[in-house]
N, CA, C and O atoms as a GROMACS GRO file, in nm:
protein
  564
    1MET      N    1   6.080  -0.339  -1.334
    1MET     CA    2   6.012  -0.466  -1.335
    1MET      C    3   6.100  -0.572  -1.270
    1MET      O    4   6.223  -0.571  -1.283
    2THR      N    5   6.036  -0.663  -1.200
    2THR     CA    6   6.109  -0.773  -1.140
    2THR      C    7   6.080  -0.900  -1.217
    2THR      O    8   5.985  -0.906  -1.296
    3ASP      N    9   6.162  -1.001  -1.195
    3ASP     CA   10   6.143  -1.129  -1.263
    3ASP      C   11   6.068  -1.228  -1.175
    3ASP      O   12   6.090  -1.349  -1.186
    4GLU      N   13   5.981  -1.179  -1.088
    4GLU     CA   14   5.906  -1.268  -0.999
    4GLU      C   15   5.806  -1.350  -1.079
    4GLU      O   16   5.747  -1.303  -1.176
    5ILE      N   17   5.788  -1.473  -1.035
    5ILE     CA   18   5.686  -1.560  -1.093
    5ILE      C   19   5.575  -1.572  -0.991
    5ILE      O   20   5.600  -1.612  -0.877
    6PHE      N   21   5.455  -1.538  -1.030
    6PHE     CA   22   5.342  -1.544  -0.938
    6PHE      C   23   5.269  -1.675  -0.955
    6PHE      O   24   5.251  -1.724  -1.066
    7ALA      N   25   5.227  -1.730  -0.843
    7ALA     CA   26   5.154  -1.857  -0.846
    7ALA      C   27   5.011  -1.831  -0.890
    7ALA      O   28   4.942  -1.746  -0.834
    8THR      N   29   4.968  -1.903  -0.991
    8THR     CA   30   4.831  -1.890  -1.037
    8THR      C   31   4.743  -1.998  -0.981
    8THR      O   32   4.621  -1.980  -0.972
    9SER      N   33   4.799  -2.109  -0.943
    9SER     CA   34   4.726  -2.217  -0.880
    9SER      C   35   4.812  -2.267  -0.765
    9SER      O   36   4.926  -2.310  -0.784
   10VAL      N   37   4.757  -2.262  -0.646
   10VAL     CA   38   4.834  -2.292  -0.526
   10VAL      C   39   4.767  -2.405  -0.449
   10VAL      O   40   4.644  -2.412  -0.442
   11PHE      N   41   4.848  -2.492  -0.391
   11PHE     CA   42   4.801  -2.595  -0.300
   11PHE      C   43   4.864  -2.567  -0.165
   11PHE      O   44   4.970  -2.506  -0.158
   12PHE      N   45   4.800  -2.610  -0.058
   12PHE     CA   46   4.851  -2.589   0.076
   12PHE      C   47   4.866  -2.723   0.145
   12PHE      O   48   4.767  -2.793   0.168
   13LYS      N   49   4.989  -2.759   0.177
   13LYS     CA   50   5.017  -2.885   0.246
   13LYS      C   51   5.017  -2.858   0.396
   13LYS      O   52   5.082  -2.764   0.442
   14LEU      N   53   4.944  -2.940   0.472
   14LEU     CA   54   4.931  -2.922   0.616
   14LEU      C   55   4.994  -3.040   0.689
   14LEU      O   56   4.964  -3.156   0.661
   15THR      N   57   5.083  -3.008   0.782
   15THR     CA   58   5.144  -3.108   0.869
   15THR      C   59   5.124  -3.062   1.012
   15THR      O   60   5.153  -2.946   1.045
   16ILE      N   61   5.075  -3.151   1.100
   16ILE     CA   62   5.055  -3.117   1.241
   16ILE      C   63   5.118  -3.226   1.326
   16ILE      O   64   5.084  -3.343   1.313
   17GLY      N   65   5.209  -3.187   1.413
   17GLY     CA   66   5.274  -3.282   1.502
   17GLY      C   67   5.337  -3.399   1.430
   17GLY      O   68   5.336  -3.511   1.480
   18GLY      N   69   5.392  -3.373   1.312
   18GLY     CA   70   5.455  -3.479   1.234
   18GLY      C   71   5.359  -3.557   1.147
   18GLY      O   72   5.403  -3.640   1.067
   19ASN      N   73   5.227  -3.533   1.159
   19ASN     CA   74   5.127  -3.600   1.075
   19ASN      C   75   5.103  -3.520   0.948
   19ASN      O   76   5.060  -3.405   0.954
   20ASP      N   77   5.131  -3.578   0.834
   20ASP     CA   78   5.103  -3.515   0.705
   20ASP      C   79   4.955  -3.535   0.675
   20ASP      O   80   4.911  -3.647   0.651
   21LEU      N   81   4.879  -3.425   0.676
   21LEU     CA   82   4.734  -3.434   0.653
   21LEU      C   83   4.696  -3.408   0.508
   21LEU      O   84   4.578  -3.400   0.476
   22GLY      N   85   4.795  -3.396   0.421
   22GLY     CA   86   4.768  -3.384   0.279
   22GLY      C   87   4.761  -3.241   0.230
   22GLY      O   88   4.791  -3.146   0.302
   23ALA      N   89   4.720  -3.228   0.103
   23ALA     CA   90   4.712  -3.098   0.036
   23ALA      C   91   4.569  -3.046   0.035
   23ALA      O   92   4.473  -3.123   0.021
   24PHE      N   93   4.556  -2.917   0.050
   24PHE     CA   94   4.427  -2.849   0.048
   24PHE      C   95   4.428  -2.748  -0.065
   24PHE      O   96   4.534  -2.700  -0.106
   25HIS      N   97   4.310  -2.714  -0.116
   25HIS     CA   98   4.299  -2.620  -0.228
   25HIS      C   99   4.285  -2.476  -0.183
   25HIS      O  100   4.327  -2.385  -0.254
   26THR      N  101   4.226  -2.455  -0.065
   26THR     CA  102   4.214  -2.318  -0.014
   26THR      C  103   4.263  -2.311   0.129
   26THR      O  104   4.256  -2.408   0.205
   27CYS      N  105   4.312  -2.193   0.165
   27CYS     CA  106   4.358  -2.167   0.302
   27CYS      C  107   4.320  -2.022   0.333
   27CYS      O  108   4.366  -1.930   0.266
   28THR      N  109   4.235  -2.004   0.435
   28THR     CA  110   4.194  -1.869   0.474
   28THR      C  111   4.223  -1.849   0.622
   28THR      O  112   4.228  -1.945   0.699
   29GLY      N  113   4.240  -1.725   0.662
   29GLY     CA  114   4.258  -1.692   0.802
   29GLY      C  115   4.401  -1.677   0.849
   29GLY      O  116   4.425  -1.666   0.969
   30LEU      N  117   4.497  -1.676   0.758
   30LEU     CA  118   4.635  -1.652   0.799
   30LEU      C  119   4.645  -1.504   0.834
   30LEU      O  120   4.660  -1.420   0.745
   31GLY      N  121   4.637  -1.472   0.963
   31GLY     CA  122   4.641  -1.332   1.000
   31GLY      C  123   4.647  -1.313   1.150
   31GLY      O  124   4.628  -1.406   1.229
   32ALA      N  125   4.674  -1.190   1.188
   32ALA     CA  126   4.684  -1.152   1.328
   32ALA      C  127   4.634  -1.009   1.345
   32ALA      O  128   4.631  -0.931   1.251
   33GLU      N  129   4.595  -0.979   1.467
   33GLU     CA  130   4.550  -0.844   1.499
   33GLU      C  131   4.612  -0.804   1.632
   33GLU      O  132   4.608  -0.880   1.729
   34VAL      N  133   4.667  -0.684   1.637
   34VAL     CA  134   4.726  -0.632   1.760
   34VAL      C  135   4.623  -0.542   1.827
   34VAL      O  136   4.574  -0.446   1.768
   35GLU      N  137   4.591  -0.573   1.952
   35GLU     CA  138   4.500  -0.489   2.029
   35GLU      C  139   4.573  -0.360   2.064
   35GLU      O  140   4.686  -0.363   2.113
   36MET      N  141   4.508  -0.248   2.040
   36MET     CA  142   4.569  -0.118   2.068
   36MET      C  143   4.495  -0.052   2.184
   36MET      O  144   4.372  -0.048   2.188
   37GLU      N  145   4.573  -0.001   2.278
   37GLU     CA  146   4.517   0.070   2.392
   37GLU      C  147   4.548   0.218   2.375
   37GLU      O  148   4.661   0.257   2.345
   38GLN      N  149   4.446   0.300   2.393
   38GLN     CA  150   4.467   0.444   2.380
   38GLN      C  151   4.493   0.504   2.518
   38GLN      O  152   4.427   0.471   2.616
   39TYR      N  153   4.591   0.593   2.522
   39TYR     CA  154   4.626   0.661   2.647
   39TYR      C  155   4.630   0.810   2.620
   39TYR      O  156   4.711   0.859   2.541
   40ALA      N  157   4.542   0.882   2.688
   40ALA     CA  158   4.538   1.028   2.674
   40ALA      C  159   4.626   1.090   2.783
   40ALA      O  160   4.591   1.087   2.901
   41GLU      N  161   4.739   1.147   2.743
   41GLU     CA  162   4.833   1.208   2.836
   41GLU      C  163   4.782   1.345   2.879
   41GLU      O  164   4.742   1.426   2.795
   42GLY      N  165   4.785   1.370   3.008
   42GLY     CA  166   4.739   1.499   3.059
   42GLY      C  167   4.822   1.614   3.004
   42GLY      O  168   4.945   1.606   3.004
   43GLY      N  169   4.758   1.720   2.958
   43GLY     CA  170   4.828   1.836   2.906
   43GLY      C  171   4.867   1.823   2.759
   43GLY      O  172   4.912   1.920   2.698
   44ASN      N  173   4.850   1.706   2.702
   44ASN     CA  174   4.880   1.685   2.560
   44ASN      C  175   4.747   1.670   2.486
   44ASN      O  176   4.686   1.563   2.488
   45ASN      N  177   4.704   1.775   2.420
   45ASN     CA  178   4.576   1.771   2.350
   45ASN      C  179   4.592   1.745   2.201
   45ASN      O  180   4.493   1.740   2.128
   46GLY      N  181   4.715   1.729   2.155
   46GLY     CA  182   4.741   1.713   2.012
   46GLY      C  183   4.720   1.570   1.961
   46GLY      O  184   4.691   1.551   1.842
   47PHE      N  185   4.734   1.472   2.047
   47PHE     CA  186   4.717   1.333   2.003
   47PHE      C  187   4.699   1.242   2.124
   47PHE      O  188   4.722   1.283   2.238
   48THR      N  189   4.658   1.123   2.098
   48THR     CA  190   4.643   1.018   2.199
   48THR      C  191   4.747   0.912   2.170
   48THR      O  192   4.762   0.870   2.055
   49TRP      N  193   4.818   0.867   2.272
   49TRP     CA  194   4.917   0.760   2.254
   49TRP      C  195   4.846   0.631   2.216
   49TRP      O  196   4.741   0.599   2.271
   50GLN      N  197   4.903   0.559   2.122
   50GLN     CA  198   4.852   0.428   2.080
   50GLN      C  199   4.952   0.323   2.128
   50GLN      O  200   5.064   0.315   2.077
   51LEU      N  201   4.914   0.244   2.226
   51LEU     CA  202   5.004   0.146   2.287
   51LEU      C  203   4.965   0.005   2.244
   51LEU      O  204   4.851  -0.036   2.264
   52PRO      N  205   5.059  -0.068   2.184
   52PRO     CA  206   5.026  -0.204   2.141
   52PRO      C  207   5.007  -0.297   2.260
   52PRO      O  208   5.076  -0.286   2.362
   53GLY      N  209   4.913  -0.389   2.245
   53GLY     CA  210   4.884  -0.486   2.350
   53GLY      C  211   4.902  -0.628   2.299
   53GLY      O  212   5.001  -0.658   2.233
   54ARG      N  213   4.807  -0.713   2.329
   54ARG     CA  214   4.816  -0.854   2.291
   54ARG      C  215   4.792  -0.873   2.141
   54ARG      O  216   4.728  -0.791   2.075
   55ILE      N  217   4.846  -0.983   2.092
   55ILE     CA  218   4.821  -1.023   1.954
   55ILE      C  219   4.716  -1.132   1.955
   55ILE      O  220   4.725  -1.228   2.032
   56THR      N  221   4.616  -1.118   1.870
   56THR     CA  222   4.512  -1.219   1.853
   56THR      C  223   4.532  -1.282   1.716
   56THR      O  224   4.538  -1.212   1.615
   57TRP      N  225   4.542  -1.415   1.713
   57TRP     CA  226   4.562  -1.488   1.588
   57TRP      C  227   4.429  -1.540   1.536
   57TRP      O  228   4.350  -1.596   1.612
   58SER      N  229   4.405  -1.524   1.407
   58SER     CA  230   4.282  -1.573   1.344
   58SER      C  231   4.287  -1.724   1.331
   58SER      O  232   4.393  -1.784   1.315
   59ASN      N  233   4.169  -1.787   1.340
   59ASN     CA  234   4.161  -1.929   1.308
   59ASN      C  235   4.189  -1.948   1.160
   59ASN      O  236   4.158  -1.861   1.078
   60ILE      N  237   4.248  -2.061   1.126
   60ILE     CA  238   4.281  -2.093   0.988
   60ILE      C  239   4.186  -2.202   0.940
   60ILE      O  240   4.165  -2.302   1.009
   61THR      N  241   4.129  -2.183   0.822
   61THR     CA  242   4.039  -2.282   0.762
   61THR      C  243   4.098  -2.328   0.630
   61THR      O  244   4.132  -2.247   0.544
   62LEU      N  245   4.109  -2.460   0.616
   62LEU     CA  246   4.159  -2.520   0.492
   62LEU      C  247   4.048  -2.607   0.434
   62LEU      O  248   3.980  -2.679   0.507
   63THR      N  249   4.031  -2.600   0.302
   63THR     CA  250   3.927  -2.681   0.237
   63THR      C  251   3.987  -2.754   0.117
   63THR      O  252   4.087  -2.713   0.060
   64ARG      N  253   3.921  -2.865   0.081
   64ARG     CA  254   3.963  -2.944  -0.035
   64ARG      C  255   3.852  -3.038  -0.074
   64ARG      O  256   3.763  -3.067   0.006
   65PRO      N  257   3.856  -3.087  -0.198
   65PRO     CA  258   3.766  -3.194  -0.237
   65PRO      C  259   3.804  -3.321  -0.161
   65PRO      O  260   3.919  -3.338  -0.123
   66VAL      N  261   3.709  -3.407  -0.140
   66VAL     CA  262   3.735  -3.533  -0.072
   66VAL      C  263   3.832  -3.616  -0.155
   66VAL      O  264   3.812  -3.637  -0.275
   67THR      N  265   3.938  -3.663  -0.088
   67THR     CA  266   4.040  -3.747  -0.153
   67THR      C  267   4.074  -3.860  -0.056
   67THR      O  268   4.012  -3.873   0.050
   68ALA      N  269   4.172  -3.940  -0.092
   68ALA     CA  270   4.221  -4.044  -0.001
   68ALA      C  271   4.278  -3.983   0.126
   68ALA      O  272   4.283  -4.049   0.230
   69ASP      N  273   4.323  -3.856   0.120
   69ASP     CA  274   4.378  -3.789   0.238
   69ASP      C  275   4.271  -3.758   0.342
   69ASP      O  276   4.305  -3.725   0.456
   70THR      N  277   4.144  -3.767   0.307
   70THR     CA  278   4.036  -3.741   0.402
   70THR      C  279   4.047  -3.834   0.522
   70THR      O  280   4.017  -3.794   0.635
   71THR      N  281   4.090  -3.957   0.500
   71THR     CA  282   4.105  -4.050   0.612
   71THR      C  283   4.215  -4.007   0.708
   71THR      O  284   4.211  -4.041   0.826
   72LYS      N  285   4.314  -3.932   0.659
   72LYS     CA  286   4.421  -3.883   0.746
   72LYS      C  287   4.365  -3.788   0.851
   72LYS      O  288   4.408  -3.791   0.966
   73ILE      N  289   4.270  -3.704   0.812
   73ILE     CA  290   4.209  -3.612   0.908
   73ILE      C  291   4.126  -3.690   1.009
   73ILE      O  292   4.130  -3.661   1.128
   74ALA      N  293   4.051  -3.789   0.962
   74ALA     CA  294   3.970  -3.871   1.054
   74ALA      C  295   4.059  -3.940   1.157
   74ALA      O  296   4.024  -3.945   1.275
   75GLN      N  297   4.172  -3.994   1.114
   75GLN     CA  298   4.264  -4.060   1.206
   75GLN      C  299   4.324  -3.960   1.304
   75GLN      O  300   4.335  -3.989   1.423
   76TRP      N  301   4.364  -3.841   1.255
   76TRP     CA  302   4.420  -3.739   1.342
   76TRP      C  303   4.317  -3.694   1.445
   76TRP      O  304   4.350  -3.680   1.563
   77LEU      N  305   4.193  -3.671   1.402
   77LEU     CA  306   4.088  -3.630   1.496
   77LEU      C  307   4.062  -3.739   1.600
   77LEU      O  308   4.034  -3.708   1.716
   78ASP      N  309   4.068  -3.865   1.559
   78ASP     CA  310   4.048  -3.976   1.652
   78ASP      C  311   4.154  -3.973   1.762
   78ASP      O  312   4.124  -4.001   1.878
   79GLU      N  313   4.277  -3.940   1.727
   79GLU     CA  314   4.384  -3.928   1.826
   79GLU      C  315   4.360  -3.809   1.919
   79GLU      O  316   4.382  -3.819   2.040
   80ILE      N  317   4.316  -3.698   1.863
   80ILE     CA  318   4.295  -3.576   1.938
   80ILE      C  319   4.179  -3.590   2.036
   80ILE      O  320   4.185  -3.535   2.146
   81VAL      N  321   4.075  -3.663   1.999
   81VAL     CA  322   3.957  -3.680   2.084
   81VAL      C  323   3.997  -3.740   2.219
   81VAL      O  324   3.941  -3.705   2.322
   82ARG      N  325   4.092  -3.830   2.216
   82ARG     CA  326   4.136  -3.895   2.340
   82ARG      C  327   4.207  -3.798   2.434
   82ARG      O  328   4.189  -3.804   2.556
   83GLN      N  329   4.288  -3.710   2.378
   83GLN     CA  330   4.359  -3.610   2.458
   83GLN      C  331   4.395  -3.491   2.369
   83GLN      O  332   4.481  -3.501   2.282
   84VAL      N  333   4.327  -3.379   2.394
   84VAL     CA  334   4.357  -3.259   2.317
   84VAL      C  335   4.485  -3.198   2.371
   84VAL      O  336   4.492  -3.155   2.486
   85GLU      N  337   4.586  -3.194   2.285
   85GLU     CA  338   4.714  -3.138   2.322
   85GLU      C  339   4.763  -3.052   2.206
   85GLU      O  340   4.781  -3.102   2.096
   86PRO      N  341   4.783  -2.922   2.230
   86PRO     CA  342   4.831  -2.836   2.121
   86PRO      C  343   4.963  -2.888   2.064
   86PRO      O  344   5.054  -2.924   2.138
   87LYS      N  345   4.971  -2.891   1.931
   87LYS     CA  346   5.094  -2.935   1.864
   87LYS      C  347   5.131  -2.835   1.757
   87LYS      O  348   5.045  -2.772   1.695
   88ASP      N  349   5.261  -2.822   1.734
   88ASP     CA  350   5.309  -2.734   1.629
   88ASP      C  351   5.295  -2.803   1.494
   88ASP      O  352   5.293  -2.926   1.485
   89GLY      N  353   5.286  -2.723   1.390
   89GLY     CA  354   5.274  -2.778   1.254
   89GLY      C  355   5.328  -2.681   1.152
   89GLY      O  356   5.395  -2.583   1.186
   90GLU      N  357   5.297  -2.709   1.028
   90GLU     CA  358   5.345  -2.625   0.919
   90GLU      C  359   5.243  -2.624   0.806
   90GLU      O  360   5.182  -2.726   0.773
   91ILE      N  361   5.227  -2.507   0.747
   91ILE     CA  362   5.148  -2.492   0.624
   91ILE      C  363   5.246  -2.447   0.517
   91ILE      O  364   5.317  -2.348   0.533
   92VAL      N  365   5.247  -2.521   0.406
   92VAL     CA  366   5.337  -2.490   0.295
   92VAL      C  367   5.253  -2.462   0.172
   92VAL      O  368   5.170  -2.544   0.133
   93ALA      N  369   5.273  -2.345   0.112
   93ALA     CA  370   5.208  -2.312  -0.015
   93ALA      C  371   5.293  -2.370  -0.127
   93ALA      O  372   5.414  -2.345  -0.134
   94LEU      N  373   5.228  -2.449  -0.215
   94LEU     CA  374   5.299  -2.518  -0.323
   94LEU      C  375   5.242  -2.481  -0.459
   94LEU      O  376   5.122  -2.458  -0.474
   95ARG      N  377   5.330  -2.475  -0.559
   95ARG     CA  378   5.288  -2.459  -0.698
   95ARG      C  379   5.233  -2.593  -0.747
   95ARG      O  380   5.251  -2.695  -0.681
   96PRO      N  381   5.167  -2.594  -0.863
   96PRO     CA  382   5.115  -2.720  -0.918
   96PRO      C  383   5.222  -2.827  -0.937
   96PRO      O  384   5.192  -2.946  -0.931
   97ASP      N  385   5.349  -2.786  -0.961
   97ASP     CA  386   5.456  -2.885  -0.976
   97ASP      C  387   5.512  -2.926  -0.839
   97ASP      O  388   5.614  -2.994  -0.832
   98LEU      N  389   5.445  -2.883  -0.730
   98LEU     CA  390   5.477  -2.914  -0.591
   98LEU      C  391   5.606  -2.848  -0.540
   98LEU      O  392   5.659  -2.889  -0.437
   99SER      N  393   5.655  -2.746  -0.610
   99SER     CA  394   5.768  -2.670  -0.559
   99SER      C  395   5.715  -2.569  -0.457
   99SER      O  396   5.604  -2.517  -0.471
  100ARG      N  397   5.795  -2.542  -0.355
  100ARG     CA  398   5.757  -2.455  -0.243
  100ARG      C  399   5.754  -2.309  -0.284
  100ARG      O  400   5.846  -2.260  -0.350
  101ILE      N  401   5.649  -2.239  -0.245
  101ILE     CA  402   5.638  -2.095  -0.264
  101ILE      C  403   5.677  -2.024  -0.134
  101ILE      O  404   5.768  -1.941  -0.132
  102VAL      N  405   5.607  -2.059  -0.027
  102VAL     CA  406   5.630  -2.000   0.105
  102VAL      C  407   5.574  -2.097   0.208
  102VAL      O  408   5.488  -2.179   0.178
  103SER      N  409   5.624  -2.086   0.331
  103SER     CA  410   5.571  -2.174   0.436
  103SER      C  411   5.565  -2.100   0.568
  103SER      O  412   5.638  -2.002   0.590
  104TRP      N  413   5.478  -2.147   0.657
  104TRP     CA  414   5.461  -2.090   0.789
  104TRP      C  415   5.466  -2.200   0.893
  104TRP      O  416   5.405  -2.306   0.875
  105GLN      N  417   5.538  -2.176   1.000
  105GLN     CA  418   5.533  -2.265   1.115
  105GLN      C  419   5.412  -2.217   1.196
  105GLN      O  420   5.398  -2.098   1.223
  106VAL      N  421   5.326  -2.310   1.233
  106VAL     CA  422   5.205  -2.277   1.308
  106VAL      C  423   5.221  -2.337   1.447
  106VAL      O  424   5.241  -2.458   1.462
  107LEU      N  425   5.214  -2.253   1.549
  107LEU     CA  426   5.242  -2.295   1.686
  107LEU      C  427   5.114  -2.329   1.762
  107LEU      O  428   5.014  -2.260   1.750
  108GLY      N  429   5.118  -2.435   1.839
  108GLY     CA  430   5.008  -2.471   1.930
  108GLY      C  431   4.876  -2.494   1.862
  108GLY      O  432   4.775  -2.434   1.900
  109ILE      N  433   4.872  -2.580   1.762
  109ILE     CA  434   4.749  -2.606   1.685
  109ILE      C  435   4.652  -2.693   1.764
  109ILE      O  436   4.690  -2.793   1.825
  110VAL      N  437   4.525  -2.652   1.763
  110VAL     CA  438   4.416  -2.730   1.820
  110VAL      C  439   4.302  -2.728   1.718
  110VAL      O  440   4.269  -2.622   1.665
  111PRO      N  441   4.241  -2.843   1.690
  111PRO     CA  442   4.129  -2.843   1.595
  111PRO      C  443   4.006  -2.774   1.656
  111PRO      O  444   3.975  -2.791   1.773
  112VAL      N  445   3.939  -2.696   1.573
  112VAL     CA  446   3.817  -2.627   1.615
  112VAL      C  447   3.695  -2.692   1.551
  112VAL      O  448   3.594  -2.716   1.617
  113ARG      N  449   3.707  -2.721   1.420
  113ARG     CA  450   3.591  -2.776   1.350
  113ARG      C  451   3.637  -2.852   1.226
  113ARG      O  452   3.727  -2.808   1.154
  114TRP      N  453   3.576  -2.965   1.203
  114TRP     CA  454   3.593  -3.038   1.078
  114TRP      C  455   3.454  -3.054   1.019
  114TRP      O  456   3.362  -3.100   1.087
  115GLN      N  457   3.439  -3.015   0.895
  115GLN     CA  458   3.312  -3.029   0.826
  115GLN      C  459   3.331  -3.128   0.713
  115GLN      O  460   3.401  -3.100   0.615
  116GLY      N  461   3.269  -3.244   0.727
  116GLY     CA  462   3.280  -3.347   0.625
  116GLY      C  463   3.199  -3.313   0.503
  116GLY      O  464   3.124  -3.215   0.501
  117PRO      N  465   3.214  -3.393   0.401
  117PRO     CA  466   3.146  -3.365   0.274
  117PRO      C  467   2.996  -3.392   0.281
  117PRO      O  468   2.949  -3.476   0.358
  118SER      N  469   2.924  -3.318   0.199
  118SER     CA  470   2.782  -3.344   0.178
  118SER      C  471   2.768  -3.409   0.041
  118SER      O  472   2.819  -3.357  -0.058
  119PHE      N  473   2.700  -3.521   0.037
  119PHE     CA  474   2.683  -3.591  -0.089
  119PHE      C  475   2.541  -3.571  -0.138
  119PHE      O  476   2.445  -3.607  -0.070
  120ASP      N  477   2.528  -3.513  -0.256
  120ASP     CA  478   2.398  -3.490  -0.317
  120ASP      C  479   2.407  -3.534  -0.462
  120ASP      O  480   2.463  -3.461  -0.544
  121PRO      N  481   2.352  -3.650  -0.496
  121PRO     CA  482   2.363  -3.699  -0.633
  121PRO      C  483   2.293  -3.610  -0.736
  121PRO      O  484   2.319  -3.622  -0.856
  122ALA      N  485   2.204  -3.522  -0.692
  122ALA     CA  486   2.134  -3.434  -0.784
  122ALA      C  487   2.222  -3.316  -0.829
  122ALA      O  488   2.189  -3.246  -0.925
  123ARG      N  489   2.334  -3.296  -0.760
  123ARG     CA  490   2.423  -3.185  -0.795
  123ARG      C  491   2.554  -3.242  -0.847
  123ARG      O  492   2.602  -3.345  -0.799
  124SER      N  493   2.612  -3.176  -0.943
  124SER     CA  494   2.736  -3.224  -1.003
  124SER      C  495   2.859  -3.153  -0.947
  124SER      O  496   2.955  -3.128  -1.020
  125GLU      N  497   2.856  -3.121  -0.818
  125GLU     CA  498   2.968  -3.054  -0.754
  125GLU      C  499   3.054  -3.156  -0.680
  125GLU      O  500   3.006  -3.261  -0.638
  126ALA      N  501   3.180  -3.123  -0.666
  126ALA     CA  502   3.270  -3.211  -0.591
  126ALA      C  503   3.234  -3.207  -0.442
  126ALA      O  504   3.197  -3.102  -0.389
  127ALA      N  505   3.245  -3.321  -0.377
  127ALA     CA  506   3.226  -3.326  -0.232
  127ALA      C  507   3.347  -3.259  -0.167
  127ALA      O  508   3.461  -3.292  -0.199
  128VAL      N  509   3.321  -3.165  -0.076
  128VAL     CA  510   3.427  -3.084  -0.017
  128VAL      C  511   3.427  -3.102   0.134
  128VAL      O  512   3.322  -3.114   0.197
  129GLU      N  513   3.548  -3.103   0.192
  129GLU     CA  514   3.563  -3.104   0.337
  129GLU      C  515   3.641  -2.981   0.379
  129GLU      O  516   3.716  -2.925   0.300
  130SER      N  517   3.622  -2.938   0.505
  130SER     CA  518   3.698  -2.825   0.556
  130SER      C  519   3.745  -2.855   0.698
  130SER      O  520   3.678  -2.925   0.774
  131LEU      N  521   3.860  -2.799   0.731
  131LEU     CA  522   3.919  -2.815   0.864
  131LEU      C  523   3.953  -2.676   0.916
  131LEU      O  524   4.024  -2.600   0.850
  132GLU      N  525   3.903  -2.644   1.035
  132GLU     CA  526   3.935  -2.516   1.099
  132GLU      C  527   4.022  -2.544   1.221
  132GLU      O  528   3.990  -2.631   1.303
  133ILE      N  529   4.132  -2.471   1.232
  133ILE     CA  530   4.224  -2.488   1.344
  133ILE      C  531   4.247  -2.355   1.414
  133ILE      O  532   4.252  -2.250   1.350
  134ALA      N  533   4.262  -2.361   1.546
  134ALA     CA  534   4.306  -2.245   1.625
  134ALA      C  535   4.454  -2.265   1.652
  134ALA      O  536   4.503  -2.378   1.647
  135HIS      N  537   4.525  -2.158   1.681
  135HIS     CA  538   4.668  -2.169   1.705
  135HIS      C  539   4.717  -2.054   1.791
  135HIS      O  540   4.644  -1.958   1.817
  136GLU      N  541   4.843  -2.065   1.834
  136GLU     CA  542   4.902  -1.965   1.922
  136GLU      C  543   4.999  -1.870   1.850
  136GLU      O  544   5.060  -1.785   1.914
  137GLY      N  545   5.013  -1.886   1.718
  137GLY     CA  546   5.099  -1.794   1.646
  137GLY      C  547   5.158  -1.855   1.521
  137GLY      O  548   5.160  -1.976   1.503
  138LEU      N  549   5.207  -1.767   1.434
  138LEU     CA  550   5.268  -1.805   1.307
  138LEU      C  551   5.411  -1.751   1.302
  138LEU      O  552   5.441  -1.644   1.355
  139ARG      N  553   5.497  -1.828   1.238
  139ARG     CA  554   5.634  -1.782   1.209
  139ARG      C  555   5.668  -1.824   1.068
  139ARG      O  556   5.628  -1.932   1.025
  140PRO      N  557   5.742  -1.741   0.995
  140PRO     CA  558   5.788  -1.787   0.864
  140PRO      C  559   5.886  -1.902   0.883
  140PRO      O  560   5.967  -1.901   0.975
  141SER      N  561   5.878  -2.002   0.794
  141SER     CA  562   5.973  -2.114   0.808
  141SER      C  563   6.046  -2.138   0.678
  141SER      O  564   6.130  -2.229   0.670
   0.00000   0.00000   0.00000
């Protein structure tokens, strides 16, 4: 047995190009896929060579209830609309006491989609926003 402490409630802090965009409750899409090319060598009938090719990075989607940090995304998007320029950033997984669990450097971030909250007074659900970003790669930081 190890003495590891597992996070039961995690927050994700997003920073892009030095802009702190606040904490998010969910983060999906941290992943990559390596394209594999098959090569059948003449005279070798026992197997096919598997040759690694390009890496494809998944888009990352972060969601949270609407907070005061929602305006940070609106301001960041307003800057990006004028000139889309990929910027590096960081996603940090935090415990409820805001201590760091793990973090990733995210390279070449470009916004793909922002979905603002839907307000329906007939429903008692929190208004939620989501931000989807494309990127050129992840590194542990």
